[in-house]
Backbone bond lengths (Angstrom), bond angles and torsions (degrees), N, CA, C in turn:
res aa  C-N    CA-C-N  psi(-1)  N-CA   C-N-CA  omega(-1)  CA-C   N-CA-C  phi
1 X - - - 1.444 - - 1.522 108.46 -
2 X 1.300 115.83 140.75 1.459 120.36 177.24 1.522 109.14 -103.05
3 X 1.325 115.24 156.82 1.457 121.13 -175.68 1.524 111.99 -57.73
4 X 1.318 117.47 -39.19 1.467 121.14 -178.29 1.532 111.00 -59.86
5 X 1.330 116.78 -43.38 1.466 120.67 178.14 1.523 110.88 -65.17
6 X 1.328 115.92 -40.80 1.458 120.17 179.12 1.520 110.89 -62.37
7 X 1.326 117.28 -45.98 1.465 119.58 -178.23 1.524 111.31 -65.12
8 X 1.322 117.58 -34.87 1.468 120.79 176.19 1.529 110.05 -62.50
9 X 1.321 116.41 -46.36 1.462 121.43 177.89 1.518 110.49 -62.21
10 X 1.315 116.75 -39.83 1.456 122.07 179.83 1.525 111.19 -59.07
11 X 1.324 116.90 -46.04 1.460 120.06 179.94 1.523 111.89 -67.39
12 X 1.320 117.32 -31.65 1.461 120.34 174.86 1.524 110.14 -65.76
13 X 1.317 117.00 -40.73 1.461 121.60 -179.73 1.522 110.91 -64.08
14 X 1.324 117.13 -44.45 1.468 119.46 -176.89 1.521 112.57 -87.25
15 X 1.330 115.95 2.44 1.460 121.68 177.41 1.530 110.89 52.69
16 X 1.309 114.67 51.57 1.457 122.70 -178.46 1.519 108.28 -124.78
17 X 1.296 116.37 144.73 1.461 120.80 177.19 1.527 108.92 -60.89
18 X 1.323 117.65 126.38 1.469 119.90 -178.38 1.528 112.19 -60.04
19 X 1.308 114.70 133.93 1.459 121.35 173.84 1.524 106.84 -127.49
20 X 1.292 115.73 167.98 1.462 120.02 178.87 1.528 108.91 -74.67
21 X 1.319 115.73 122.07 1.459 120.53 177.07 1.521 108.85 -127.60
22 X 1.315 114.56 157.94 1.459 120.21 175.35 1.521 107.75 -119.38
23 X 1.298 115.91 177.71 1.459 119.59 179.37 1.525 111.94 -67.73
24 X 1.328 117.55 -17.21 1.465 120.22 179.57 1.524 113.11 -96.34
25 X 1.331 117.52 1.00 1.466 120.94 179.36 1.523 109.27 -63.28
26 X 1.337 115.71 126.60 1.466 121.13 -177.92 1.527 110.27 -91.19
27 X 1.335 114.83 134.42 1.458 120.18 -177.87 1.528 112.15 -61.49
28 X 1.326 117.07 -51.34 1.465 120.24 -174.12 1.525 112.49 -73.38
29 X 1.306 116.59 -51.67 1.456 120.29 -173.35 1.526 113.64 -74.66
30 X 1.320 117.73 -41.26 1.461 120.20 -173.59 1.523 114.06 -98.02
31 X 1.331 116.98 -35.25 1.466 119.69 179.84 1.526 112.05 -98.65
32 X 1.339 115.83 -3.70 1.463 122.97 177.97 1.527 112.22 55.41
33 X 1.322 115.48 43.06 1.459 122.30 176.33 1.526 106.96 -97.99
34 X 1.348 116.31 121.27 1.462 119.18 -178.61 1.533 110.62 -80.40
35 X 1.313 115.92 177.39 1.466 121.07 -174.19 1.520 112.95 -59.98
36 X 1.315 117.46 -43.67 1.462 120.68 180.00 1.526 111.10 -65.51
37 X 1.314 116.45 -42.34 1.463 120.29 177.19 1.528 110.86 -62.61
38 X 1.322 116.17 -36.99 1.464 120.40 -179.83 1.530 110.83 -66.82
39 X 1.328 116.51 -41.31 1.465 119.82 176.79 1.524 109.85 -62.13
40 X 1.326 116.90 -45.62 1.464 120.58 178.41 1.531 111.39 -62.20
41 X 1.317 116.58 -37.40 1.462 121.03 177.52 1.526 110.88 -63.49
42 X 1.312 116.49 -45.73 1.466 120.63 -179.59 1.529 110.40 -62.97
43 X 1.324 117.06 -41.41 1.468 120.53 176.96 1.525 109.97 -60.54
44 X 1.323 116.59 -44.90 1.469 120.79 -179.84 1.527 111.60 -64.65
45 X 1.326 117.27 -40.43 1.469 120.94 178.12 1.530 109.52 -64.82
46 X 1.321 116.84 -41.84 1.467 120.75 178.09 1.520 110.53 -58.70
47 X 1.328 116.03 -44.44 1.465 120.13 179.30 1.525 111.47 -68.79
48 X 1.320 116.83 -43.57 1.466 121.95 -177.51 1.526 112.14 -59.99
49 X 1.335 115.87 -40.25 1.457 120.48 -175.43 1.534 113.17 -104.36
50 X 1.330 116.24 11.68 1.472 121.18 177.73 1.528 112.60 54.36
51 X 1.323 115.34 47.66 1.463 121.32 -179.38 1.526 108.05 -113.93
52 X 1.323 117.95 130.88 1.468 119.40 178.02 1.533 110.66 -58.30
53 X 1.322 116.25 137.03 1.462 121.43 -178.44 1.529 111.15 -58.55
54 X 1.311 116.68 -29.85 1.463 121.42 -179.50 1.529 112.15 -58.45
55 X 1.321 116.39 -31.49 1.472 120.26 178.19 1.526 109.82 -60.28
56 X 1.323 116.41 -39.51 1.462 120.32 -179.66 1.529 110.87 -72.66
57 X 1.329 116.21 -37.27 1.460 120.02 177.96 1.530 109.95 -61.57
58 X 1.317 116.75 -39.78 1.466 121.11 179.73 1.531 112.34 -70.19
59 X 1.319 117.15 -14.61 1.471 121.43 -176.95 1.526 112.37 -124.26
60 X 1.334 116.93 34.00 1.466 119.62 -176.05 1.525 112.89 -59.43
61 X 1.318 117.33 -28.62 1.460 119.93 -179.93 1.526 112.61 -63.82
62 X 1.333 117.03 -22.26 1.469 120.94 -179.52 1.532 112.80 -87.02
63 X 1.334 116.83 -13.83 1.465 119.52 -172.69 1.531 110.85 -88.45
64 X 1.289 116.69 47.32 1.461 121.68 174.29 1.525 110.57 -106.79
65 X 1.333 114.57 -25.84 1.462 120.58 -176.26 1.529 110.50 -126.47
66 X 1.315 115.07 161.09 1.463 120.91 176.34 1.527 109.18 -60.92
67 X 1.310 117.17 -41.34 1.456 121.45 179.33 1.518 113.18 -64.58
68 X 1.318 116.54 -35.50 1.457 120.19 177.62 1.517 111.78 -64.71
69 X 1.326 115.53 -42.81 1.461 120.05 177.55 1.526 110.29 -65.56
70 X 1.321 115.98 -41.02 1.468 121.00 176.81 1.528 110.68 -60.78
71 X 1.318 116.47 -41.14 1.466 121.24 -179.75 1.530 111.20 -60.61
72 X 1.326 116.77 -39.60 1.463 120.45 178.09 1.520 110.04 -64.04
73 X 1.326 116.51 -48.85 1.468 120.80 -179.64 1.523 109.88 -60.68
74 X 1.313 116.21 -45.11 1.462 120.94 -178.67 1.534 111.90 -65.00
75 X 1.319 117.22 -36.09 1.468 120.46 -177.85 1.522 112.28 -68.07
76 X 1.320 116.36 -28.97 1.459 119.84 178.56 1.521 109.84 -75.35
77 X 1.331 115.96 -33.23 1.458 120.29 175.92 1.508 115.08 75.33
78 X 1.322 116.99 17.36 1.464 121.14 179.59 1.517 107.96 -106.59
79 X 1.323 117.21 96.50 1.455 120.43 -173.91 1.513 113.70 -98.57
80 X 1.304 117.74 7.17 1.458 119.52 176.91 1.517 108.09 -73.11
81 X 1.317 116.12 124.65 1.453 119.65 178.19 1.508 109.43 -97.90
82 X 1.332 114.66 154.53 1.463 119.24 179.58 1.496 110.80 -90.18
């Protein structure tokens, strides 16, 4: 999976108009996603990519940026979406 495809899927999940993001784009500061929205986003990404939620809990330090979330998804290597 490439980052561009991931970011497109991400915007579909959060039902937000796609904008140009990079791997360093911060969820809270730049996309104005609050903590509750971020938790809901992570749950949706876990479901979308068939990744156990525990994987995200173990990597909470990475879930500050779009690239960090992408890195978690990519590291699991399970790109089948539901």
